C-alpha positions in Angstrom: 0.0 0.0 0.0 1.0 3.6 -0.3 1.6 4.9 3.2 1.8 8.7 3.2 4.1 9.5 0.3 5.8 6.1 -0.2 5.1 2.5 -0.9 5.5 -0.1 1.9 4.6 -3.7 2.5 1.9 -4.3 5.0 2.2 -7.2 7.4 -0.8 -9.5 8.1 -1.3 -7.5 11.3 -1.6 -4.3 9.3 1.9 -2.9 10.2 4.0 -1.0 7.5 7.1 -3.1 6.7 10.1 -2.2 4.6 12.0 -5.4 3.6 15.6 -5.4 4.7 16.8 -8.8 3.4 19.8 -11.0 2.9 20.2 -13.6 0.1 21.7 -17.1 0.4 21.2 -17.6 4.1 22.1 -21.3 4.2 24.3 -23.6 6.1 24.7 -25.7 2.9 26.9 -23.1 1.3 29.4 -22.9 -1.6 32.0 -25.6 -2.2 35.5 -24.4 -3.0 36.1 -25.5 -6.6 39.8 -25.9 -5.9 39.6 -28.0 -2.7 36.2 -29.6 -3.1 35.4 -28.6 0.5 32.5 -26.5 1.7 34.3 -24.5 4.5 31.1 -22.9 5.9 29.4 -26.3 6.0 32.3 -27.7 8.1 32.4 -24.6 10.4 28.6 -24.7 11.2 28.7 -28.5 11.7 31.4 -28.0 14.3 29.9 -24.9 16.0 26.2 -25.8 16.2 24.4 -28.8 17.7 21.9 -28.8 14.9 20.7 -27.0 11.8 17.9 -25.5 13.9 20.4 -24.1 16.4 22.3 -22.5 13.5 19.1 -21.0 12.1 18.0 -19.6 15.5 21.4 -18.0 16.1 21.5 -16.6 12.5 18.0 -15.2 12.8 18.9 -13.5 16.1 22.1 -12.1 14.5 20.2 -10.7 11.5 17.6 -9.1 13.7 20.3 -7.5 15.8 21.8 -6.1 12.5 18.5 -4.7 11.4 17.6 -7.3 8.8 14.0 -8.6 8.8 13.7 -10.8 5.7 15.3 -14.0 4.4 16.0 -13.5 0.7 16.4 -15.9 -2.2 18.5 -19.2 -2.2 18.1 -19.6 1.6 17.0 -22.3 4.0 13.3 -21.3 3.9 12.4 -24.5 5.7 14.4 -23.4 8.7 13.6 -19.7 8.7 9.9 -19.8 7.9 8.9 -20.0 11.6 11.4 -17.3 12.6 11.0 -14.3 10.3 9.7 -13.1 7.0 11.0 -15.0 4.0 10.8 -15.3 0.3 11.1 -18.1 -2.3 12.3 -18.3 -5.9 10.1 -20.6 -7.9 12.2 -21.0 -11.0 9.2 -21.5 -13.3 10.8 -20.7 -16.7 13.2 -23.6 -17.6 11.4 -24.3 -20.9 12.4 -22.7 -24.3 8.8 -21.9 -25.3 6.3 -20.1 -23.0 3.5 -20.7 -25.5 4.1 -24.5 -25.3 1.5 -26.5 -23.2 4.5 -28.1 -21.5 5.5 -24.8 -19.9 2.0 -24.1 -18.7 1.9 -27.6 -17.2 5.2 -27.0 -15.5 4.0 -23.7 -13.9 0.8 -25.5 -12.7 2.8 -28.4 -11.2 5.1 -25.9 -9.4 2.1 -24.0 -8.1 0.5 -27.2 -6.8 3.6 -28.7 -5.2 5.6 -25.6 -4.0 3.1 -22.7 -3.7 -0.2 -24.2 -2.5 1.2 -25.7 0.8 2.3 -22.2 1.9 -0.8 -20.2 1.0 -1.7 -19.6 4.6 1.8 -18.9 6.0 1.8 -15.4 7.5 5.6 -15.2 7.4 5.9 -15.6 3.6 6.5 -12.2 2.1 5.9 -13.4 -1.4 7.0 -15.3 -4.5 9.8 -14.6 -6.9 9.1 -16.2 -10.3 12.7 -16.6 -11.5 16.1 -15.0 -11.4 18.0 -13.1 -14.2 16.2 -14.7 -17.2 17.5 -13.8 -20.7 15.2 -11.1 -22.2 17.5 -10.1 -25.1 21.2 -9.4 -25.8 23.2 -10.1 -22.7 26.3 -11.9 -21.4 24.8 -15.2 -22.6 24.6 -14.2 -26.2 23.7 -11.4 -28.7 20.5 -13.0 -29.9 17.2 -11.2 -29.4 14.3 -13.3 -28.0 12.8 -13.2 -31.5 16.0 -14.7 -32.9 15.9 -17.5 -30.3 12.2 -18.3 -30.9 12.8 -18.4 -34.7 15.2 -21.2 -34.0 12.5 -23.4 -32.4 11.1 -26.3 -34.4 8.8 -25.4 -37.2 5.2 -25.8 -36.1 6.0 -25.2 -32.4 3.7 -22.7 -30.7 6.5 -20.2 -29.9 7.9 -20.4 -33.5 4.5 -19.8 -34.9 4.0 -16.8 -32.7 7.5 -15.4 -33.6 6.8 -15.7 -37.3 3.9 -13.3 -36.9 6.2 -10.5 -35.9 8.6 -10.4 -38.9 11.7 -8.5 -37.7 9.9 -6.6 -35.0 11.9 -8.0 -32.1 10.6 -5.4 -29.6 7.0 -6.2 -30.4 7.7 -9.9 -30.0 9.4 -9.2 -26.7 6.4 -7.4 -25.4 4.2 -10.3 -26.4 6.6 -12.8 -24.8 6.8 -10.9 -21.5 3.1 -10.5 -21.3 2.5 -14.2 -21.9 5.1 -15.1 -19.2 3.8 -12.7 -16.5 0.1 -13.4 -17.3 0.2 -17.2 -17.2 2.5 -17.3 -14.2 0.4 -14.9 -12.2 -3.0 -16.5 -13.0 -1.8 -20.0 -12.1 0.0 -19.0 -9.0 -3.0 -17.0 -7.7 -5.2 -20.0 -8.2 -3.0 -22.0 -5.8 -2.3 -19.0 -3.5 -4.6 -16.0 -3.5 -3.0 -14.7 -0.2 0.5 -13.7 -1.1 2.3 -11.2 -3.3 4.1 -12.0 -6.5 7.4 -10.1 -6.4 8.6 -10.3 -10.0 11.4 -12.2 -11.7 14.6 -10.4 -10.5 16.1 -9.3 -13.9 19.6 -7.8 -14.0 19.6 -4.1 -14.3 22.6 -4.5 -16.7 20.5 -6.1 -19.4 16.8 -5.0 -19.1 14.8 -4.0 -22.1 12.0 -1.6 -21.4 9.3 -3.9 -22.8 9.6 -6.2 -19.8 8.7 -3.9 -16.9 5.9 -2.4 -19.0 4.4 -5.9 -19.6 4.5 -6.8 -15.9 2.2 -4.0 -14.8 -1.2 -5.8 -14.7 0.2 -9.1 -13.3 2.9 -8.4 -10.6 2.6 -6.8 -7.2 6.2 -5.7 -7.1 8.9 -5.4 -9.8 12.2 -6.8 -8.5 15.5 -5.8 -9.9 19.0 -7.1 -9.2 20.8 -3.8 -9.0 24.5 -3.8 -8.4 26.7 -0.7 -8.2 29.4 -1.5 -10.8 32.5 0.0 -12.3 32.1 3.4 -13.9 31.0 3.4 -17.5 30.0 -0.3 -17.6 26.3 0.3 -18.0 26.8 2.8 -20.8 29.0 0.4 -22.6 26.5 -2.5 -22.2 23.7 -0.2 -23.3 25.6 0.6 -26.4 26.0 -3.0 -27.3 22.9 -4.6 -25.9 20.4 -1.7 -25.7 18.3 0.1 -25.6 18.1 -0.8 -21.9 16.1 0.7 -19.1 18.3 3.5 -17.6 19.5 3.0 -14.1 20.2 6.7 -13.3 17.7 8.2 -11.0 17.9 5.2 -8.8 15.6 2.9 -10.8 13.1 5.7 -11.4 12.5 4.6 -15.0 11.6 1.1 -13.8 8.9 2.6 -11.7 7.7 4.8 -14.5 7.5 1.9 -16.9 5.9 -0.7 -14.5 3.9 1.6 -12.2 4.8 -1.0 -9.6 6.7 -0.6 -6.3 10.3 -1.9 -6.7 12.7 -4.1 -4.7 16.5 -4.1 -5.2 16.8 -7.8 -4.8 20.6 -8.2 -5.1 23.5 -5.8 -4.5 26.8 -6.0 -2.7 30.2 -4.5 -2.1 33.6 -6.1 -1.4 36.6 -5.2 0.8 40.3 -6.0 0.5 40.2 -6.7 4.3 39.1 -10.3 3.7 40.4 -13.7 2.7 38.5 -14.0 -0.6 40.6 -12.4 -3.3 37.7 -10.6 -5.1 39.2 -11.5 -8.5 36.0 -12.6 -10.3 33.9 -11.0 -11.7 35.9 -7.8 -11.8 32.9 -5.5 -12.3 31.9 -5.1 -8.7 33.2 -2.3 -6.5 35.9 -3.2 -4.0 37.1 -1.0 -1.1 40.2 -1.1 1.1 38.5 -1.5 4.4 35.4 -3.0 5.9 34.5 0.5 7.2 34.6 1.8 3.7 32.5 -1.1 2.5 29.9 -0.2 5.2 29.9 3.4 4.0 29.1 2.2 0.5 26.3 0.1 1.9 25.0 3.2 3.8 25.0 5.4 0.7 23.3 2.7 -1.5 20.6 1.9 1.1 19.9 5.6 2.0 19.1 6.1 -1.7 16.7 3.2 -1.5 15.1 4.8 1.6 14.8 8.1 -0.2 13.1 6.6 -3.2 9.4 6.4 -2.3 8.7 3.6 -4.8 11.3 1.2 -3.3 9.8 -1.2 -0.7 12.9 -3.3 0.1 16.6 -4.1 -0.5 18.2 -7.5 -0.3 22.0 -7.8 0.3 23.9 -10.5 -1.5 24.9 -12.5 0.6 25.2 -13.9 4.1 28.5 -15.8 3.9 31.7 -15.0 1.9 32.4 -17.0 -1.2 35.2 -19.6 -0.9 38.8 -18.4 -1.3 39.3 -20.7 -4.3 36.0 -19.6 -5.8 32.6 -21.3 -6.0 31.7 -23.4 -9.0 31.5 -20.5 -11.5 34.7 -19.0 -10.1 33.2 -16.2 -8.0 35.5 -15.6 -5.0 34.2 -12.5 -3.3 33.9 -10.9 0.1 30.2 -10.5 -0.2 29.5 -11.9 3.3 28.2 -10.5 6.5 30.2 -13.3 8.0 33.3 -15.3 7.1 33.3 -18.9 6.1 34.3 -19.6 9.7 31.0 -18.0 10.7 32.7 -14.9 12.2 30.9 -11.6 11.7 32.8 -8.7 10.1 32.2 -6.5 13.1 33.5 -3.3 11.3 31.0 -3.9 8.6 27.9 -5.2 10.4 28.0 -2.7 13.3 27.6 0.4 11.0 25.2 -1.6 8.7 22.9 -2.1 11.7 22.8 1.6 12.2 21.9 2.2 8.6 19.2 -0.5 8.7 17.7 1.2 11.8 16.7 4.1 9.6 14.4 1.9 7.4 11.2 3.8 6.4 8.9 1.7 8.6 
C-alpha cells in the first residue's frame, strides 16, 4: 500500500514493513572449486548442535543487525517459523512459454511448491525466476525473436514469432506479457493470499518492454541492481540496448511498470578479507570493511529516499570460498566469514543504517 508519500509492504497484522533482506542464508553453502570442500558447512557443523540451532542464532544475529527478511536461495524450511522469508520458484526452464508443457510446469510448481504455503503469514511473497534472458546479454547477442525463430517449425513459440517479422521489440512485449500473465494466473489459483514479487532481472540487461508488460500481473517489480565499475552500464547499453536507464535510482523502472520496486541483489567487497575478489571484476571493492559499510549506507539511503522502493536484499550472508565457487566467483560479499565470524567493522555500521528503514 501507499503509506503517506511512499510505498511499503503491510504485514498480516496491518503494520507497515520495509523489507531489509539477505540472500543465500544457508548452512549448505558454496563448495570451494579448488579444494572440493565447503568451508562454511564444516564450520557450522562444528559450532552448532543442529541446523535448527544454527538458524536460530542466525535469525537472532540478522535481527540485531536490522535485517528482517530472508531472501532468495536460503533455507526457507528453517527460517519460515522465525522471520519473514521469500522463495524463488524457477518457473521458466522451458524454451517456449507458449508450449503446453511450460504451462503444465507452472501448474505443477504451483500445486507442489506454492499451495502448501498459501496460509503462512511469514511468507512475504514469491519470486518467479532470477535473471532470465530477455535479449542481448552476457549469454549471447540473440534477441528473443532470434531464439524463438530457432525453435522447431510448427511449435507454438515459433508460430508466434513468425507473426512479428523482424519486430523484435513487439515480440518481446508479447513474450513478457505471456510469461507474466500465465504465471500470475496459475500461482494465484493456488495461493490468493501472497504477493508476486517479479522475476529479478539484472539491471545491466533489461529492455523496457519487460517492466511495461509486468504492470497488470505483478505486485512488485524486483531488480538485481549492483553498483558497478564506472562506464559499464553505458558500454552495455551501447552493445545490448536500448536498456532501461539505471540513473535516477531505478526511477525509470517505476515509470515503466507503475509498480513498487525491490532491489533484490546488491553487494560491495573489501580487500580486508580472505576471498581475493578476483572474479567477476565488475563489482566495487574498497580497502577496508568500514569503507565497505559506508558504501552500503550510501546505497541503502538512496533506497530509503526513493518512495517507490519497498525493500533491498543484500547478496549474501557468507563470503564465497577463497578458491571460488563453481563458477569462479570468489568475493567478500558476506556479513560473516566462512568460519561464521561476523565482520564487526561492517555489520556494526550496517545495523545503524538499517535502523533508519522507512517503517
